[in-house]
C-alpha positions, 0 to 999 in steps of 0.5 A: 518891209513896209513895201512888201506889206503894201504890195500884199495889200494891193494884191489882196485888193486887186486879185482876191483869189491870189491871197496866201490864205486862199486854198485855191491859190495853190491848186492847179487847174488842169484841162480835161483829158479828152479832146472834146473841146466843147468841155474846155473852160474858156473865157470871153477874151479867149473866145474872141482871140480864137475868132480873130485867129481863125477869121483874119487868115481866112479873110487874107486868103480870100482877098489874095485869091481874088486878087491873083485870080483877077490879075491872071484873068486880065493878064497883068500878073507880076512879081508883086503877086508872087511876093504876096503869095509867098507872104500868104504862105508864111502867114498861113504857116504861122497861123497853123502854129498858133492854132496848134499851140492853143 
């Protein structure tokens, strides 16, 4: 019983909005019903994650495109370039699924 009281005290100190006496602990915040993303609540951490989720695949795409373009123009295209393109397709597909889940 003492351990539960200690845990409740730690939670009350660390997460004051989760205390049982708080009315906001039981309320659920739902997103807006519109698709106007400018009005969705976002935190700085979420904005950073969105930036990375969009930036990294775009940089990877540009890098792979420039590499393959260079290899084709110098006539040194090989199996490794084909595997890089296959991996890039997988990465872009995964990124689309991640973005659609946000």
